[in-house]
DRENVOLUM-482638 format. One record per residue (C-alpha): residue in one letter; x, y, z. Coordinates in steps of 0.2 Angstrom, whole numbers, padded with zeros to 4 digits, always signed. Layout:
BEGIN
AXYZ ...
END
This chain:
BEGIN
M-0528+0114-0001 L-0528+0113-0020 L-0527+0131-0028 K-0540+0126-0041 D-0553+0125-0027 Y-0550+0143-0021 Y-0544+0152-0036 P-0557+0157-0049 K-0554+0154-0068 L-0537+0146-0063 P-0527+0140-0079 K-0527+0121-0080 K-0508+0120-0079 F-0508+0126-0061 Q-0523+0117-0055 K-0513+0103-0046 I-0504+0116-0036 K-0506+0115-0017 F-0505+0128-0003 N-0506+0129+0016 G-0512+0146+0020 I-0513+0164+0015 A-0506+0180+0021 F-0504+0198+0014 N-0491+0203+0028 S-0474+0195+0023 N-0470+0193+0042 Q-0485+0181+0044 V-0480+0170+0029 K-0476+0152+0032 K-0471+0137+0020 N-0482+0135+0005 Y-0492+0151+0009 I-0500+0162-0004 F-0493+0179-0002 F-0505+0193-0008 A-0495+0208-0014 I-0507+0223-0010 K-0503+0240-0015 G-0509+0252-0001 N-0509+0270+0003 N-0493+0270+0012 I-0486+0252+0010 D-0484+0243-0006 G-0484+0224-0003 N-0475+0221-0019 N-0459+0228-0011 Y-0461+0213+0001 I-0462+0198-0012 N-0444+0193-0009 H-0446+0193+0009 A-0462+0182+0008 I-0452+0170-0003 T-0439+0168+0010 K-0452+0165+0023 G-0458+0150+0013 S-0472+0157+0001 N-0474+0147-0016 I-0487+0157-0024 I-0488+0176-0027 V-0503+0186-0031 S-0501+0204-0038 S-0508+0216-0049 S-0492+0221-0056 T-0483+0204-0060 I-0481+0193-0075 Q-0490+0177-0074 G-0481+0160-0073 F-0467+0151-0064 S-0450+0159-0060 K-0437+0149-0050 N-0451+0137-0044 I-0462+0152-0037 L-0480+0153-0046 Y-0484+0172-0049 L-0502+0175-0053 K-0509+0192-0059 H-0525+0198-0053 D-0533+0215-0055 N-0539+0216-0037 P-0528+0206-0025 R-0538+0213-0010 R-0554+0206-0016 L-0547+0189-0020 L-0539+0188-0003 A-0556+0192+0005 E-0565+0179-0006 I-0552+0165-0003 S-0553+0170+0016 V-0571+0166+0016 K-0569+0149+0007 I-0556+0143+0019 N-0566+0148+0034 Y-0582+0142+0027 K-0592+0141+0043 R-0600+0156+0049 P-0615+0162+0059 D-0632+0160+0051 N-0638+0178+0054 M-0626+0191+0049 I-0629+0210+0050 A-0618+0224+0043 V-0621+0242+0049 T-0613+0256+0040 G-0613+0275+0040 T-0603+0290+0047 N-0611+0290+0064 G-0620+0278+0075 K-0613+0261+0069 T-0605+0257+0086 S-0621+0263+0095 I-0633+0252+0085 A-0621+0237+0085 N-0620+0238+0103 F-0639+0241+0107 Y-0643+0226+0096 Y-0631+0215+0105 Q-0639+0221+0122 L-0656+0217+0116 L-0652+0200+0110 K-0641+0197+0126 L-0655+0203+0138 N-0667+0190+0129 K-0654+0176+0132 K-0649+0174+0114 K-0632+0170+0109 V-0625+0185+0100 S-0609+0194+0095 S-0604+0212+0090 I-0588+0216+0080 G-0581+0233+0077 T-0573+0248+0085 L-0575+0241+0103 G-0568+0225+0098 I-0577+0208+0098 N-0591+0206+0112 G-0601+0189+0115 V-0587+0177+0119 N-0573+0178+0133 L-0562+0185+0120 K-0563+0204+0118 K-0551+0211+0105 N-0547+0229+0104 N-0546+0233+0085 L-0536+0247+0078 N-0548+0247+0063 T-0567+0248+0064 T-0568+0234+0051 F-0556+0219+0053 D-0544+0213+0039 S-0552+0199+0029 I-0542+0185+0035 E-0544+0190+0054 L-0563+0193+0052 N-0567+0177+0043 K-0556+0168+0057 Y-0567+0175+0070 L-0583+0172+0061 K-0578+0153+0060 F-0573+0154+0079 L-0590+0161+0084 K-0599+0148+0074 T-0590+0134+0084 K-0597+0143+0099 K-0614+0142+0093 I-0616+0160+0091 N-0627+0162+0076 N-0632+0181+0078 V-0618+0193+0073 I-0618+0211+0069 L-0603+0220+0063 E-0598+0238+0058 A-0593+0241+0041 S-0582+0256+0038 S-0580+0264+0021 H-0562+0259+0022 G-0566+0241+0024 L-0579+0242+0011 K-0569+0251-0002 Q-0554+0239+0002 N-0565+0224-0001 R-0563+0217+0016 L-0580+0210+0016 D-0581+0203-0001 G-0587+0185-0001 L-0598+0187+0013 L-0617+0189+0011 F-0627+0198+0025 D-0645+0196+0030 I-0648+0213+0035 G-0638+0230+0030 I-0641+0246+0040 F-0637+0263+0034 T-0636+0276+0047 N-0632+0293+0039 L-0618+0301+0029 T-0608+0317+0034 H-0591+0324+0033 D-0577+0312+0038 H-0562+0303+0029 L-0562+0314+0015 D-0543+0313+0016 Y-0544+0296+0011 H-0560+0296-0001 K-0555+0313-0009 N-0573+0318-0012 F-0590+0314-0005 T-0596+0304-0020 D-0583+0291-0017 Y-0586+0291+0001 L-0605+0288-0003 N-0601+0274-0016 S-0590+0265-0004 K-0605+0265+0009 L-0617+0259-0004 Y-0606+0245-0010 L-0614+0235+0005 F-0631+0237-0002 K-0627+0234-0020 H-0615+0218-0018 L-0615+0211+0000 L-0633+0207+0003 K-0642+0190+0001 K-0658+0188-0009 N-0673+0192+0002 S-0662+0201+0014 T-0667+0218+0023 I-0661+0235+0022 I-0664+0247+0037 T-0662+0265+0036 D-0669+0283+0040 S-0681+0289+0026 T-0677+0307+0030 L-0659+0305+0024 P-0653+0314+0008 Q-0646+0297+0002 F-0663+0287+0005 T-0668+0289-0013 K-0652+0280-0019 I-0655+0267-0006 Q-0673+0264-0011 K-0668+0262-0029 I-0655+0248-0024 S-0668+0240-0014 K-0680+0239-0029 K-0667+0235-0042 K-0660+0220-0030 K-0678+0216-0024 I-0672+0218-0006 N-0684+0222+0008 L-0683+0240+0015 M-0688+0245+0032 K-0689+0264+0038 I-0689+0273+0053 I-0693+0292+0057 D-0707+0298+0044 K-0726+0294+0045 N-0725+0279+0034 S-0711+0271+0043 D-0711+0254+0050 I-0709+0260+0067 L-0715+0276+0073 I-0711+0288+0088 V-0728+0293+0095 S-0723+0305+0110 H-0706+0309+0118 R-0701+0319+0133 Y-0687+0320+0145 I-0685+0318+0164 D-0668+0324+0168 E-0656+0310+0162 F-0671+0299+0156 Q-0682+0299+0140 L-0700+0294+0141 I-0705+0288+0124 E-0721+0280+0116 I-0716+0269+0100 K-0729+0262+0088 Y-0724+0245+0080 K-0738+0236+0069 S-0752+0246+0077 Q-0746+0243+0095 I-0740+0256+0107 Y-0725+0252+0118 K-0721+0264+0132 I-0702+0264+0137 K-0691+0273+0149 L-0674+0275+0141 N-0659+0277+0152 L-0649+0286+0139 I-0644+0304+0137 G-0647+0312+0119 K-0662+0311+0107 I-0650+0304+0093 Q-0650+0288+0104 I-0668+0285+0099 K-0664+0283+0081 N-0650+0271+0085 I-0662+0261+0097 L-0676+0261+0083 M-0663+0253+0070 A-0657+0240+0083 I-0675+0235+0087 L-0679+0233+0069 A-0664+0222+0067 A-0668+0212+0082 I-0686+0209+0077 K-0679+0203+0059 S-0668+0191+0068 N-0683+0181+0074 L-0685+0189+0091 N-0703+0192+0096 A-0707+0211+0097 N-0715+0210+0114 K-0699+0202+0120 V-0688+0216+0112 F-0698+0230+0120 S-0699+0222+0137 V-0680+0224+0139 I-0677+0241+0132 N-0677+0250+0149 K-0663+0239+0153 I-0651+0245+0139 K-0635+0254+0145 P-0625+0268+0137 V-0612+0262+0125 D-0594+0265+0130 G-0589+0282+0126 R-0605+0287+0116 L-0615+0301+0126 E-0610+0292+0141 K-0612+0300+0158 I-0596+0297+0169 G-0596+0297+0188 L-0606+0307+0200 I-0602+0325+0206 K-0609+0332+0223 N-0615+0348+0215 N-0625+0339+0203 S-0615+0345+0188 K-0612+0331+0174 V-0598+0325+0163 I-0602+0317+0147 L-0589+0307+0137 D-0592+0306+0118 Y-0582+0299+0103 A-0588+0314+0093 H-0573+0318+0081 T-0582+0323+0065 P-0592+0340+0063 D-0609+0333+0062 A-0606+0321+0077 L-0599+0336+0087 K-0614+0346+0083 T-0626+0332+0087 V-0619+0329+0104 L-0620+0348+0108 L-0638+0350+0102 N-0643+0335+0110 V-0637+0339+0127 K-0643+0357+0125 D-0660+0350+0121 Q-0661+0338+0136 F-0653+0350+0148 P-0659+0368+0141 V-0654+0378+0157 S-0637+0371+0159 K-0620+0379+0154 I-0610+0368+0143 S-0591+0366+0143 L-0582+0357+0129 V-0565+0349+0129 F-0560+0344+0112 G-0546+0345+0098 C-0543+0337+0081 G-0532+0323+0075 G-0517+0326+0065 D-0512+0318+0048 R-0531+0317+0044 D-0545+0326+0036 K-0539+0345+0039 E-0555+0353+0031 K-0565+0348+0046 R-0555+0358+0059 S-0563+0375+0054 K-0580+0367+0054 M-0578+0359+0071 G-0571+0376+0078 K-0587+0385+0072 I-0598+0372+0079 A-0589+0373+0096 S-0590+0392+0095 K-0609+0391+0092 F-0616+0378+0103 S-0605+0378+0118 D-0602+0391+0133 V-0584+0387+0137 I-0571+0379+0127 Y-0556+0370+0132 L-0546+0367+0116 T-0533+0354+0118 D-0524+0340+0109 D-0532+0324+0102 N-0521+0313+0092 P-0508+0325+0084 R-0498+0311+0076 S-0484+0318+0066 E-0491+0335+0065 N-0487+0350+0075 P-0501+0350+0089 K-0500+0369+0091 K-0503+0371+0071 I-0518+0360+0073 R-0525+0370+0088 Y-0522+0386+0078 D-0532+0379+0063 I-0547+0376+0076 K-0544+0392+0086 K-0546+0404+0073 F-0563+0399+0068 I-0569+0401+0087 K-0576+0419+0089 G-0583+0428+0104 K-0582+0413+0116 K-0573+0410+0133 I-0559+0399+0126 R-0544+0391+0136 E-0530+0383+0126 I-0523+0369+0136 P-0511+0357+0126 S-0511+0344+0139 R-0527+0333+0138 K-0525+0328+0156 K-0524+0346+0162 A-0539+0352+0151 I-0550+0339+0157 F-0546+0343+0175 E-0548+0361+0173 C-0565+0359+0165 I-0571+0348+0178 N-0564+0358+0192 N-0573+0373+0186 L-0590+0366+0184 N-0603+0374+0194 S-0620+0366+0200 G-0630+0360+0186 D-0616+0363+0173 I-0612+0350+0160 A-0595+0346+0153 I-0593+0336+0137 I-0577+0327+0134 A-0577+0324+0115 G-0566+0316+0102 K-0558+0300+0109 G-0572+0291+0119 H-0567+0274+0122 E-0549+0276+0115 K-0535+0271+0128 T-0520+0279+0118 Q-0514+0296+0112 D-0502+0297+0098 Y-0489+0311+0097 K-0476+0309+0083 G-0479+0290+0081 S-0477+0286+0099 K-0493+0279+0106 K-0494+0281+0126 Y-0508+0275+0137 F-0521+0288+0139 S-0540+0287+0144 D-0552+0301+0144 R-0563+0290+0156 D-0548+0288+0168 E-0544+0307+0168 I-0563+0310+0171 L-0565+0299+0185 R-0548+0306+0193 S-0553+0324+0191 I-0571+0320+0199 K-0563+0312+0214 I-0553+0327+0217 K-0567+0339+0214 N-0578+0330+0226 R-0566+0332+0240 S-0569+0351+0240 L-0588+0349+0239 F-0602+0348+0252 K-0613+0332+0252 D-0628+0345+0252 L-0631+0352+0235 R-0638+0368+0242 L-0622+0372+0252 N-0613+0369+0236 I-0624+0382+0226 I-0622+0395+0240 N-0603+0392+0241 E-0601+0395+0222 K-0609+0413+0225 T-0601+0417+0242 K-0585+0407+0243 N-0576+0400+0258 L-0590+0392+0268 P-0584+0382+0283 K-0583+0364+0279 N-0592+0358+0295 L-0608+0369+0290 F-0624+0360+0290 I-0641+0368+0286 N-0659+0361+0289 K-0670+0371+0276 G-0671+0388+0268 C-0682+0402+0274 I-0686+0420+0271 N-0698+0423+0286 S-0688+0427+0302 K-0703+0421+0312 E-0703+0403+0305 I-0684+0401+0307 K-0678+0386+0317 K-0661+0378+0322 N-0649+0376+0307 D-0660+0384+0295 I-0653+0396+0282 F-0661+0413+0281 F-0661+0424+0265 A-0663+0442+0269 I-0672+0448+0255 K-0676+0467+0252 G-0694+0469+0246 K-0705+0484+0243 K-0712+0485+0260 N-0700+0475+0271 D-0681+0473+0271 G-0675+0456+0277 N-0659+0463+0282 K-0668+0472+0297 F-0673+0455+0304 I-0655+0447+0304 H-0653+0450+0323 E-0670+0441+0326 V-0665+0427+0316 F-0649+0425+0326 
END
């Protein structure tokens, strides 16, 4: 490959130089590779230039070098090596899917991406989603440490998807990925903005920088005649609207009365939600098998994205009843014989935790809510006090435990949370495994446990050592143990919670308060009223 075909405004004296590939990790450099020396928060690529050269690099790109040849190595100075890396990655892997969607925001990215994926998949359309849960849509399923892949890796996968004739791709665009220019060079057909709440302020330092990182998608990475989908009730809506007008980008809204798609009616039936949705003067009735009203907002955005992807609206709405919960997002896990429920959620920010607790309380208003949660170490410490207050206000019992302490003292993290929990029954159990078990073991009939913070994750980080740990596995293990001590009959479980030590071989037919109507294996409730005292009829009952 000729450098001049990939490097913008390259001086003529360097235009005949060739290269074989690109890398920003010196360990991945091969002969005649361009090495991009990127200065990050923790690692400075400039410290690895010599290593890259020994591995075979013949071109070095850095923001802190002097341009020119030195010992047969070409040094090129660029003010933003990250951006250039992304742009060259796009040019090298020039094949990519025809319809590309990026979804950004603090919460909801993974759910919207997954719902969009399901809607197209159920309609037998080739589709892929890329983000926190890896890559879906091909036999390959990569678990990714970052929500947004690095630019080299991302563009390789986009090219791979194209070779598999997958032309519909939705990817999660994190604020880190956008700020670090990982998506530069790509242009999207649809951009989705979910919301913006407290998160990642350890990295962004302030809310303005955090917002601007998100808005970068709409200002710089959307095609002409593209579409923005967002919630018109958000505080950031005005800014997004201004961008759409300035860039002449189509804007589609949800929620308010002037939106492109409207909720006409909504009600719960236990774990289901019955909704009437209006789209282009037509009313669609759907039965959603998802917990949490917040899921409707995610579904609406996914619906609009699917329709804008040239999928007929009737076909979109015809499959919504088949939508399944997203891995670790308001996901009910297992079945407990006493009709209590365990919900797994990734909520690790104040707003996400509050949303989960309020949504569950709204759908199951008479249920007692037990919460298992903690906060990560080496991250935004300000959110600990906020999450402690939210847990205190909206849950009934709290099991405070470890999340990913990383290099921090886990006891200190728990203390930072605990001091803001007031007047609640709190149980501090450092072991997440034990906390989950105790919470589930103590669930009575109709109670709900929310296991928050880690969702789909399968590792736990203590002092830089990552060991396998899955909330899902521990939930299922705890449910299995709990079910051994429960009756198959829900009524017996309810009675046993009040009386304790019922014999295991007990069987009841039906309940009765009238001794004259009692039959074999019925349960008699001896109720003391104003005129009659049921206790006087116990002998007759026997």
